[in-house]
VMD Tcl script that draws the C-alpha trace (Angstrom):
set ca {
  {15.13 8.32 1.55}
  {13.18 9.22 4.62}
  {11.19 7.53 7.38}
  {7.40 7.68 7.03}
  {6.30 5.33 9.85}
  {7.46 2.86 12.43}
  {7.12 -0.76 11.35}
  {5.27 -1.34 14.63}
  {2.45 1.01 13.56}
  {1.26 -1.51 10.95}
  {0.36 -5.02 12.13}
  {1.39 -7.96 9.95}
  {-1.14 -8.53 7.18}
  {-2.61 -5.02 7.35}
  {-2.30 -1.61 5.73}
  {-2.41 2.00 6.88}
  {-2.86 5.27 5.03}
  {0.02 7.70 5.50}
  {0.09 11.30 4.24}
  {3.40 12.19 2.61}
  {3.80 15.66 1.09}
  {0.09 15.90 0.39}
  {-0.09 12.41 -1.16}
  {-2.11 9.70 0.49}
  {-0.11 6.45 0.41}
  {-1.37 3.01 1.42}
  {1.48 1.19 3.16}
  {1.10 -2.55 3.69}
  {3.08 -4.84 5.98}
  {2.80 -8.25 4.38}
  {2.70 -11.47 6.37}
  {6.26 -12.27 5.31}
  {7.39 -9.03 7.01}
  {8.06 -7.08 3.81}
  {6.37 -3.77 3.01}
  {4.69 -2.39 -0.11}
  {3.18 1.02 -0.87}
  {0.68 2.18 -3.48}
  {-1.70 5.09 -3.95}
  {-4.23 5.00 -1.11}
  {-7.26 5.87 -3.23}
  {-9.03 3.41 -5.52}
  {-9.36 5.01 -8.97}
  {-12.76 3.34 -9.46}
  {-14.83 5.04 -6.73}
  {-12.27 6.44 -4.29}
  {-12.25 3.47 -1.92}
  {-9.63 3.29 0.87}
  {-7.12 0.74 -0.46}
  {-5.28 0.54 2.88}
  {-8.44 -1.09 4.27}
  {-8.45 -3.73 1.53}
  {-7.62 -7.39 1.91}
  {-4.05 -8.30 0.99}
  {-1.92 -11.33 0.36}
  {1.72 -11.37 -0.71}
  {0.88 -10.14 -4.22}
  {-2.31 -8.10 -4.37}
  {-4.73 -5.78 -2.61}
  {-8.49 -5.99 -3.07}
  {-10.50 -2.78 -2.69}
  {-13.02 -3.08 0.14}
  {-15.77 -1.30 -1.83}
  {-16.10 -3.14 -5.14}
  {-13.51 -5.97 -4.96}
  {-11.23 -4.62 -7.68}
  {-7.63 -5.82 -7.35}
  {-4.13 -4.39 -7.92}
  {-0.68 -5.94 -7.96}
  {1.23 -4.60 -4.94}
  {4.59 -4.61 -6.74}
  {3.60 -2.97 -10.01}
  {0.34 -1.14 -9.27}
  {-1.18 -2.81 -12.34}
  {-4.89 -3.51 -12.18}
  {-5.87 -7.17 -12.07}
  {-9.53 -6.38 -12.71}
  {-9.62 -3.97 -15.65}
  {-9.43 -0.72 -13.69}
  {-6.90 2.11 -13.97}
  {-3.44 1.28 -12.56}
  {-2.30 2.94 -9.32}
  {1.02 4.55 -8.40}
  {3.63 2.45 -6.59}
  {6.09 3.90 -4.08}
  {9.46 2.34 -3.19}
  {9.53 1.42 0.52}
  {11.73 -0.73 2.70}
  {12.43 -1.37 6.38}
  {15.54 0.01 8.08}
  {15.98 -0.26 11.87}
  {12.23 -0.66 12.51}
  {11.43 2.36 10.35}
  {9.51 2.20 7.09}
  {11.55 4.23 4.65}
  {10.25 5.88 1.48}
  {12.80 5.67 -1.33}
  {13.18 8.01 -4.25}
}
mol new
graphics top color blue
foreach p $ca { graphics top sphere $p radius 0.5 }
foreach p [lrange $ca 0 end-1] q [lrange $ca 1 end] { graphics top cylinder $p $q radius 0.2 }
display resetview
């Protein structure tokens, strides 16, 4: 486990792209205060998923409105699934699990 960002770097209801060991990860701070992380790049056309609209369950790509489940990375719109990364908050730090 290691810190990848401060919780204060991501406003509630938004996402940010964070580079971790050469991987681009979209980290979201949901409105309930929890965090989720998935691959930052849409497999459809390379859209920036961190810029997508989110709710407590899904992210919608800002380019073509494809959707993915934030917990599983499974596509909700017939696209390729995306990777999911285990993250949690510890003392105001967003931690990446293993």
